[in-house]
C-alpha positions in Angstrom: -25.3 2.3 34.8 -27.7 0.5 32.2 -27.1 3.1 29.2 -23.3 2.9 29.9 -23.1 -1.1 29.7 -25.2 -0.3 26.2 -22.5 2.1 24.9 -19.8 0.2 26.1 -21.4 -3.1 23.9 -22.1 -0.8 21.0 -18.6 0.1 21.1 -17.5 -3.9 21.3 -20.0 -4.5 18.4 -17.8 -2.1 16.3 -14.8 -3.5 17.3 -15.8 -6.9 16.1 -17.5 -5.8 13.2 -14.2 -4.3 12.0 -11.7 -7.6 13.2 -14.5 -9.6 10.8 -15.4 -7.2 8.3 -18.4 -7.7 9.0 -21.0 -4.6 8.3 -22.8 -3.2 11.6 -26.4 -4.2 11.6 -29.1 -1.2 11.8 -29.0 0.6 15.1 -32.5 -0.5 15.7 -31.8 -4.2 15.2 -28.0 -3.5 16.4 -29.6 -2.4 20.5 -32.7 -4.8 19.9 -29.3 -7.3 19.6 -27.6 -5.8 22.9 -30.7 -6.2 24.9 -31.2 -9.7 23.6 -27.7 -10.5 25.2 -28.6 -9.2 28.6 -31.2 -10.8 28.7 -30.2 -13.8 27.3 -27.3 -14.1 29.6 -28.2 -11.8 32.3 -25.0 -10.4 33.5 -22.5 -7.7 32.0 -19.9 -10.3 32.2 -21.5 -13.2 30.5 -23.0 -10.6 27.7 -19.1 -10.0 27.1 -17.8 -13.7 27.1 -20.7 -14.6 24.4 -19.7 -11.9 22.1 -15.9 -12.7 22.5 -15.6 -16.8 22.3 -12.3 -17.8 22.9 -10.5 -19.9 19.5 -10.0 -22.8 19.8 -7.5 -24.9 20.4 -5.5 -22.4 22.8 -3.2 -23.2 24.8 -4.1 -22.3 29.0 -1.4 -20.1 29.4 -3.8 -18.2 27.0 -6.8 -19.3 27.8 -6.3 -18.0 31.8 -4.9 -14.1 30.9 -7.5 -14.1 28.0 -10.3 -14.3 30.9 -8.3 -11.8 32.9 -8.8 -9.9 30.4 -12.6 -10.3 29.8 -13.0 -9.8 33.5 -11.7 -6.6 33.4 -13.4 -5.4 30.5 -16.5 -6.7 32.2 -15.5 -5.4 35.4 -16.1 -1.2 34.2 -18.6 -0.7 31.9 -17.2 3.2 31.7 -13.9 1.8 31.5 -13.1 3.2 28.2 -13.4 6.3 29.7 -11.0 6.2 32.8 -7.5 7.1 31.7 -5.8 4.3 34.9 -8.1 1.7 33.8 -7.2 2.0 30.4 -3.5 1.6 31.5 -3.8 -1.3 33.5 -6.0 -3.3 30.2 -2.5 -2.0 28.3 -0.4 -4.4 30.3 -2.9 -7.1 30.1 -2.7 -7.0 26.7 0.5 -6.4 26.1 1.2 -9.9 28.1 -1.2 -11.4 26.4 0.9 -9.8 22.6 3.7 -11.7 23.9 2.1 -15.2 25.0 3.3 -18.2 22.3 0.9 -19.1 19.9 -1.3 -16.4 20.8 -4.2 -16.0 17.7 -3.7 -12.7 15.9 -7.2 -12.7 15.0 -8.6 -12.5 18.2 -11.3 -10.7 18.8 -9.6 -8.7 22.2 -6.8 -7.1 19.9 -9.9 -5.0 17.5 -11.3 -4.5 21.2 -8.4 -2.6 22.4 -7.7 -0.4 19.3 -11.3 0.6 19.0 -12.7 0.4 22.4 -9.2 1.2 24.7 -7.1 2.4 22.2 -4.2 0.3 22.8 -3.0 -0.3 19.4 -0.9 -3.8 20.4 -0.4 -7.0 18.2 0.9 -10.5 19.2 4.6 -10.8 18.9 5.3 -13.8 18.5 4.5 -15.6 15.9 0.9 -16.4 15.0 -1.2 -19.6 14.4 -3.2 -18.5 12.4 -0.7 -16.5 9.8 1.1 -18.7 7.5 4.3 -16.5 7.3 6.3 -15.2 10.2 9.7 -14.2 10.4 10.8 -17.4 10.8 9.5 -19.0 7.5 10.3 -15.5 5.3 13.8 -16.0 6.5 13.5 -19.6 4.4 12.7 -17.5 1.3 15.5 -18.4 -1.6 17.2 -15.4 -2.9 17.4 -15.1 -6.4 20.3 -12.6 -8.0 19.4 -9.8 -9.6 20.1 -10.0 -13.1 18.0 -13.5 -13.4 15.4 -11.9 -12.1 14.8 -9.1 -14.3 16.1 -11.1 -17.2 13.6 -13.3 -16.3 10.6 -10.3 -16.7 12.4 -9.0 -19.8 11.8 -13.0 -21.1 8.0 -12.1 -20.2 7.1 -9.2 -21.3 9.1 -10.2 -24.8 7.1 -13.6 -25.2 4.1 -11.0 -25.0 5.2 -9.2 -28.1 6.9 -6.6 -26.1 9.8 -5.0 -28.2 13.1 -5.9 -26.7 13.9 -2.3 -25.9 11.0 -1.7 -24.4 11.0 -5.0 -22.6 14.5 -3.9 -21.2 12.7 -0.7 -19.8 9.8 -2.6 -18.5 12.1 -4.7 -16.4 14.2 -2.0 -15.2 11.7 -0.4 -14.0 10.0 -3.5 -12.0 13.4 -4.6 -10.7 14.6 -1.1 -9.6 11.9 -1.6 -7.0 11.9 -5.1 -5.8 16.2 -3.4 -5.5 14.8 -0.3 -3.1 12.9 -3.3 -0.9 9.5 -2.0 -1.8 8.3 -5.2 -2.4 4.6 -4.3 -3.3 5.2 -3.2 -7.1 8.4 -5.2 -8.1 8.2 -8.9 -9.0 4.7 -9.2 -7.3 3.1 -7.0 -9.8 4.2 -8.9 -12.9 1.7 -11.5 -13.2 -1.4 -9.9 -11.8 -0.7 -6.3 -12.5 0.5 -7.1 -16.0 0.1 -10.1 -17.9 -2.8 -10.6 -16.6 -4.3 -7.1 -17.4 -2.6 -8.3 -21.2 -3.8 -11.7 -20.8 -8.1 -10.3 -20.7 -7.1 -7.8 -23.7 -7.5 -4.5 -21.2 -4.0 -3.6 -22.1 -1.7 -3.9 -24.9 2.1 -4.6 -24.7 3.6 -2.6 -28.0 1.1 0.8 -28.9 3.0 3.7 -30.3 3.5 6.7 -28.2 1.9 9.6 -29.8 2.2 13.3 -29.9 -0.6 15.0 -29.2 0.9 18.6 -28.5 4.3 19.6 -27.8 5.9 23.6 -27.5 9.5 23.9 -26.7 9.2 23.5 -22.4 5.8 21.6 -22.1 4.1 18.5 -24.3 0.6 15.7 -24.4 1.7 12.7 -24.9 -1.3 9.3 -25.7 -0.2 6.1 -24.8 -3.0 4.3 -26.4 -3.1 2.0 -23.8 0.0 0.4 -24.1 2.3 -0.6 -20.9 3.1 2.6 -18.4 6.3 0.5 -18.0 7.8 1.9 -21.2 5.5 4.7 -21.7 6.7 6.9 -18.1 10.7 6.7 -19.0 9.5 8.1 -22.3 7.8 10.9 -20.5 9.8 11.9 -18.0 12.7 11.8 -20.3 11.2 14.0 -22.5 10.9 16.2 -19.6 14.7 16.1 -18.7 15.4 16.9 -22.3 13.3 20.1 -22.5 14.4 21.5 -18.9 18.3 21.0 -20.4 17.4 22.7 -22.7 15.0 25.9 -21.1 14.9 25.2 -17.7 11.5 23.7 -16.9 9.8 20.5 -19.0 6.7 19.2 -18.3 4.9 16.6 -19.9 1.3 15.1 -19.4 0.4 11.7 -20.9 -3.3 10.3 -21.5 -4.2 6.4 -22.3 -1.4 5.3 -20.0 -1.6 2.2 -17.6 0.2 1.4 -14.5 3.6 2.7 -14.6 5.3 1.2 -11.3 7.1 2.9 -8.7 6.3 6.7 -8.9 10.1 6.7 -7.7 11.8 5.3 -10.4 10.8 8.6 -12.6 12.0 11.0 -9.7 14.8 9.3 -9.4 15.7 9.7 -13.2 15.2 13.7 -12.9 18.0 13.4 -10.2 20.3 11.4 -12.6 20.4 14.3 -14.1 21.1 16.8 -12.6 17.3 18.0 -12.1 14.5 18.3 -9.5 12.3 15.5 -9.9 7.9 15.7 -9.9 5.7 13.2 -10.9 2.1 11.4 -10.1 -0.3 9.6 -11.3 -3.8 8.7 -10.8 -5.1 5.0 -10.9 -8.4 3.1 -9.9 -11.0 4.5 -7.2 -9.9 3.7 -4.2 -9.7 6.7 -1.4 -13.1 7.8 0.0 -13.5 11.7 0.1 -13.0 12.8 4.0 -16.5 12.0 5.8 -17.3 10.0 3.1 -17.3 6.2 2.4 -17.5 5.5 -1.3 -14.0 4.8 -3.2 -13.7 7.9 -6.0 -10.0 9.0 -6.5 -7.2 7.0 -7.1 -4.2 6.7 -4.7 -2.6 9.1 -6.5 1.2 9.1 -5.5 2.2 12.9 -5.7 6.1 12.0 -5.6 9.3 14.4 -5.9 13.0 13.4 -6.3 16.3 16.1 -4.7 19.8 15.7 -5.6 21.9 15.3 -2.8 25.4 14.7 -1.9 24.8 12.4 0.6 25.5 9.8 -2.2 21.6 8.7 -3.1 18.8 11.6 -3.6 16.0 12.3 -1.4 12.8 11.0 -3.3 9.3 10.8 -1.4 7.0 8.3 -3.0 4.2 7.5 -1.5 0.8 7.1 -1.7 -2.1 9.7 -0.9 -3.8 7.3 1.0 -2.8 5.7 4.5 -1.7 2.4 3.0 -2.4 1.5 -1.2 -3.1 -1.4 -3.1 -0.4 -3.0 -3.4 0.6 -3.1 0.3 -2.8 -4.9 1.1 -1.4 -7.4 -2.1 1.4 -8.0 0.4 -0.6 -8.6 3.5 -2.5 -11.1 1.5 0.3 -13.0 0.4 2.1 -12.8 3.8 -1.9 -14.0 5.3 -1.5 -11.0 8.0 -4.9 -8.7 8.5 -4.4 -5.3 7.1 -3.8 -2.4 9.7 -6.3 -0.6 11.7 -7.7 2.6 9.8 -6.5 2.3 6.3 -10.0 1.0 4.6 -13.2 1.8 5.5 -16.7 -0.2 4.2 -20.0 1.6 3.1 -21.1 1.6 6.7 -18.3 3.3 7.7 -16.7 0.6 9.3 -12.5 0.5 9.7 -12.0 -2.6 8.2 -8.7 -5.5 8.8 -10.2 -8.7 6.5 -7.0 -8.6 3.8 -8.8 -10.9 1.4 -11.6 -9.5 2.3 -10.9 -5.8 1.6 -9.5 -7.0 -1.6 -13.1 -8.4 -2.7 -14.7 -5.8 -1.8 -12.2 -3.1 -3.4 -13.0 -4.7 -6.6 -16.8 -4.4 -6.0 -16.6 -0.8 -4.4 -17.7 -1.8 -1.4 -14.6 0.1 0.4 -12.2 2.2 0.0 -8.9 2.9 1.2 -8.4 6.6 3.1 -6.9 9.2 2.7 -3.5 10.6 4.7 -4.5 11.5 8.1 -7.0 8.5 7.8 -11.1 8.9 8.4 -12.6 11.9 9.1 -10.7 15.3 10.5 -9.4 13.9 14.3 -5.8 13.5 12.8 -6.1 16.5 9.6 -7.6 13.4 6.4 -8.8 16.6 4.8 -4.9 16.9 3.4 -4.3 14.0 2.4 -7.9 14.1 0.4 -7.0 17.6 -1.0 -3.8 16.2 -2.1 -5.2 13.2 -4.1 -7.5 15.6 -5.0 -4.9 17.8 -6.9 -2.3 14.9 -8.6 -6.2 13.3 -9.9 -6.6 16.7 -11.9 -3.0 16.7 -12.7 -4.0 13.8 -14.1 -7.2 14.6 -16.2 -7.9 18.0 -16.4 -5.1 18.5 -18.9 -5.4 15.1 -20.9 -9.6 15.3 -20.8 -9.0 12.0 -19.2 -11.3 9.7 -17.1 -11.4 9.0 -13.3 -13.8 7.3 -11.2 -16.0 4.3 -11.8 -14.5 4.8 -15.3 -10.9 3.9 -14.5 -11.8 0.7 -12.2 -11.5 -1.9 -14.2 -14.6 -3.7 -14.4 -17.8 -3.4 -15.9 -19.7 -2.8 -12.7 -22.9 -4.9 -14.8 -21.4 -8.0 -15.7 -18.1 -8.4 -13.4 -15.9 -8.3 -16.7 -12.6 -6.4 -16.9 -12.2 -3.4 -18.9 -9.2 -1.0 -20.1 -8.8 1.7 -17.3 -6.7 4.5 -19.1 -4.3 6.9 -16.3 -2.9 9.8 -16.7 0.1 11.1 -16.0 2.4 14.2 -15.3 6.0 14.5 -14.8 8.1 17.5 -14.2 11.5 18.6 -14.7 13.5 21.5 -13.3 17.3 22.5 -14.5 19.1 22.5 -11.1 22.5 24.6 -13.2 20.0 27.1 -14.7 19.5 28.0 -11.1 22.5 27.6 -9.1 25.4 25.4 -9.3 25.0 21.6 -9.1 27.5 21.1 -6.5 26.2 24.1 -4.0 22.5 22.7 -4.3 23.5 19.3 -3.7 25.6 20.1 -0.9 22.5 22.5 0.3 20.6 19.5 0.4 23.0 17.1 2.1 23.8 19.7 4.9 20.0 20.2 5.4 19.1 16.5 5.6 21.6 15.8 7.7 21.0 18.3 10.0 17.2 16.4 10.7 18.8 13.2 10.4 21.9 14.4 13.4 18.8 16.2 15.5 17.4 14.8 18.8 15.9 11.6 19.2 12.8 10.1 20.7 14.0 7.8 24.0 11.1 5.5 22.9 12.4 5.2 19.1 14.5 3.2 17.0 17.5 5.4 17.8 17.2 6.6 14.3 15.9 9.3 12.4 15.5 8.6 8.5 14.8 11.4 5.6 13.3 10.5 2.7 14.9 8.0 0.4 17.2 7.1 2.6 15.1 3.9 3.9 15.2 2.6 0.3 19.1 3.3 -0.3 19.3 1.0 3.1 17.2 -2.1 1.4 19.4 -1.7 -2.0 22.5 -1.7 -0.1 21.5 -4.9 2.2 19.9 -7.0 -0.6 23.2 -6.3 -2.9 25.3 -7.5 -0.2 23.0 -10.3 0.2 23.1 -11.1 -3.4 19.8 -10.7 -4.6 16.4 -10.5 -3.7 14.1 -13.0 -1.6 11.5 -14.4 -3.4 8.4 -15.8 -1.1 6.2 -18.9 -2.3 3.5 -17.2 -3.7 5.6 -15.5 -6.0 7.5 -18.5 -6.9 3.9 -19.9 -7.8 3.9 -16.6 -10.2 7.0 -17.4 -11.9 6.4 -21.0 -12.2 2.9 -20.3 -14.2 4.7 -17.8 -16.5 7.2 -20.0 -17.2 4.8 -23.4 -18.3 2.3 -20.8 -20.1 5.0 -18.7 -22.3 6.0 -19.4 -25.1 9.6 -19.8 -25.1 10.1 -20.1 -21.3 9.8 -23.8 -20.4 13.1 -24.3 -22.8 15.2 -21.2 -21.6 13.7 -21.7 -18.0 13.6 -25.3 -17.5 14.8 -25.4 -13.8 14.1 -22.4 -11.8 16.6 -21.1 -9.1 14.0 -22.7 -6.0 12.6 -25.6 -7.7 
């Protein structure tokens, strides 16, 4: 019985550490802590109470139900091994999650996830979350053309040529149109402007051809904006494909190039199959590792269809990616469990702490499939490695610490020379484009029409469809919502960049 008690306390200690972003003490120290708890409080129930203090203030109804859950935990040190107990626990937690003003950071949610396998979160607005569904509805909607012009003018204020500024702003606004808020306006200031200010990214550099054949090319971006380097490279790959059936272009010394799906869609619009990938600063830990070694490294395909929108699979090879975590920070919500692991092997959820420690190399993203091999995390790890190789082996390019963006010794920013690759395959060289698109559409429609899960949303999507849905919705509403954090970024840029104050004396939300 005592051994079971100690085991459950160990699991709860892990959950609390993960919820708060703390590293676990050494095993010996942890055991001393648990024994000290039991000696000090005398009973297992008292120990649980001491480890899970009630957030203050809390409504009486929340406090009462919370007490019931703690009593339930305390009633069975082996409850985490009993399916009937776990079912009872899950029902209690579901009721707890539906309470008004429940604290989303209450450690009971982390205990439920880590110890009892119940991934339950509050369903009502949390008093600790500054942004809720109701708050989002108050965000102003700004016309896409206005937003693109603003971003274009910002780039030009840094010395980007008008033609390239137009391309850069198009890549970013396309992300917002597709509902990929992590890579659009949200990245204008922190990723592009701040890096140009820091002198680690240059606004208007030449693109040099290092080597070229009829079907291939190696380009050097000279640390210019990846937002204009990427479109140039994919356009070159498409031109080669149209002449010779296939075109492959690799790029060295580039920088962050926005959403990879933009380039895959360039290919589909030209009647080609498109493939692209990029490496990034080290973020993903290898399977069974905890050190960030690989970038989030998207592997992105675009395939034309007669649906009216192409199949585009654009996603990182990590469970989550930094842009999403930055979005969680803007919304004031925790990072989902299992997306981040720290040097002590703890799965972190503290969003602000994660962003800080990722820069310091103290935590890492998990690959698709998660940490370890239980959910086949080695698959995401393998794909991330493939992309890293295609972005560095051809280019003899840097990776890992050499593209982390920070000098670990001084803490100062440093350039991040990234590699990309772009592949275009001309469909007409193999089969009639209309035939191909119909074949693709028939398969995708069959997938969407297949039997739905009775517990699901009642619909099946294919890759690229959610983004098309977002585009239709946002076009229908007349533009994009601009949250307060991004309003602040726009105001700052307007006030400090030359020429913008005169043109944008009053922004739409002011």
